[in-house]
Every structure is written in structure tokens, then in C-alpha cells.
C-alpha positions in Angstrom: 114.0 102.9 7.3 112.4 102.0 10.7 111.5 105.6 11.4 109.9 106.2 8.0 107.8 103.1 8.4 106.5 104.4 11.8 105.5 107.9 10.4 104.0 106.3 7.3 101.8 104.1 9.4 100.8 107.0 11.6 99.9 109.2 8.4 97.8 106.2 7.1 96.2 105.9 10.4 95.3 109.5 10.5 93.9 109.3 6.8 91.8 106.3 7.8 90.5 108.0 11.0 89.6 111.2 9.0 87.8 109.0 6.3 85.8 107.2 9.0 84.9 110.5 10.6 83.7 111.9 7.3 81.7 108.8 6.5 80.2 108.8 10.0 79.2 112.5 9.6 77.6 111.7 6.2 75.6 108.5 7.1 74.9 109.1 10.9 74.6 112.8 11.1 76.8 115.5 12.6 74.6 115.9 15.8 75.2 112.2 16.7 78.8 112.1 15.9 79.7 115.3 17.9 77.4 114.1 20.8 79.5 110.9 21.0 82.7 112.8 20.6 81.6 115.1 23.6 80.8 112.0 25.6 84.4 110.5 24.7 86.0 113.8 25.5 84.0 113.9 28.9 85.2 110.4 29.7 88.8 111.2 29.0 88.5 114.3 31.4 87.0 112.2 34.1 89.6 109.7 33.8 92.4 112.2 33.9 91.1 114.4 36.7 90.0 111.4 39.0 92.6 108.6 38.5 95.8 110.2 37.0 97.1 111.6 40.3 96.4 108.4 42.1 98.0 106.3 39.5 101.0 108.6 39.3 101.8 108.8 43.0 102.7 105.2 43.6 104.5 104.9 40.2 106.6 108.0 41.1 107.4 106.5 44.7 108.4 103.3 43.0 110.6 105.2 40.6 112.1 107.1 43.5 112.8 103.9 45.4 114.5 102.3 42.4 116.5 105.4 41.8 115.3 105.9 38.2 114.4 109.3 37.1 114.6 110.7 40.6 114.3 114.5 39.8 111.2 114.0 37.8 109.7 111.5 40.3 110.1 114.1 43.0 108.4 116.8 41.0 105.6 114.3 40.1 105.0 113.4 43.7 104.8 117.2 44.5 102.5 117.9 41.6 100.2 114.9 42.6 99.8 116.5 46.0 99.3 120.0 44.6 96.8 118.9 42.1 94.7 117.1 44.8 94.9 120.1 47.1 93.8 122.4 44.4 91.1 119.9 43.3 89.7 119.9 46.9 89.9 123.6 47.2 88.1 124.0 43.9 85.3 121.6 45.0 85.0 122.8 48.6 81.4 123.8 49.2 80.5 124.5 45.7 77.8 122.7 43.7 79.5 121.8 40.5 82.3 119.5 40.2 85.9 120.6 39.7 85.7 120.4 35.9 82.7 122.6 35.6 83.9 125.0 38.2 87.3 125.2 36.3 85.6 126.0 33.1 83.8 128.8 34.8 86.9 130.3 36.3 89.2 130.1 33.2 87.6 133.4 32.1 88.6 135.0 35.5 92.1 134.0 35.0 92.9 132.9 38.5 96.4 131.5 39.1 95.1 128.4 40.9 93.2 127.3 37.8 96.3 127.7 35.6 98.5 125.7 38.2 95.8 123.0 38.2 95.8 122.5 34.4 99.7 122.8 34.4 99.9 120.0 37.0 97.8 117.7 35.1 99.7 118.5 31.9 103.0 117.6 33.8 101.4 114.4 35.0 100.7 113.4 31.4 104.2 114.5 30.4 105.7 112.3 33.2 103.8 109.3 32.0 104.9 110.0 28.3 108.5 110.0 29.5 108.1 106.8 31.5 106.6 104.9 28.6 109.2 106.2 26.2 112.1 105.2 28.5 110.6 101.7 29.0 110.3 101.3 25.2 113.9 102.4 24.6 115.1 100.1 27.2 113.2 97.2 25.7 114.7 98.0 22.3 118.3 98.2 23.7 117.8 94.8 25.4 116.5 93.3 22.1 119.4 94.8 20.2 121.9 93.2 22.6 120.5 89.8 22.0 
């Protein structure tokens, strides 16, 4: 019953979001809505590329010290270092930032760009696992009471 309720809320939230988007396109105009969505996507990219490795590194070290999820924590530490090294390599002496340069090089298909993207995807995956484990632990503690 609980699982159906979660999916039902998620479905209704999606329907509500789609309705708001349609109304915004109708009343505000598609150019303005897509302009704001571009700014939102740019903000998400900036936050992910600038802050995600620096937030993940101490969290992974703490996870390693507490002996929780040690294999993934070691991999996350290595990925944080790799992502920062690749980010510095991409930005070294070039005019545009790493995001713009990455978009230019994706067409070339260099392995460094794919490693950079895979690294960031792994860091997002690591945070999802950490949050899920914390929620599961909290649910187990609540059920024991």
C-alpha cells in the first residue's frame, strides 16, 4: 500500500508539472519558458561541475573512516581526484570553461571527455546510494520503535 501511494503521488506530481509547463508556454510564451529552462539547466551544470567533487570528497572520507560502504567510498575518492585532474586538463590554457570545451570535444569522441562525464555520473550515483541507505536506516529505526 505504501509503495502504491508513493508512485501515485509521483504520477500526480508529474501531471501537475506538465500542466504547469503547458500553461506557462500558452500564457508566457515558449521563448521565455525555454530561456528560463536553459538558465536552470546551466545552473544545475555549474553546481554539479564546481561543487559536487568538493562535497563528495569529505563525505567519502568520512564514510571510509566510519567503515560504511568502504568500496564505493574508495572509488568515489578516486573519481573525485580524477574528475578534478581532467577538469584542470580541459581548462588548461583554453579560453572557454570546461563545460563549453566539453561540448566542443564530444563530437571528437576523445576518451578523456567520456571519462569526465562518467566520473560525474558516478558521483551522482554515489550520492543517490548514500541518501537511499540513510532513508532505509531511518525507516528501520522507526519500525523498531
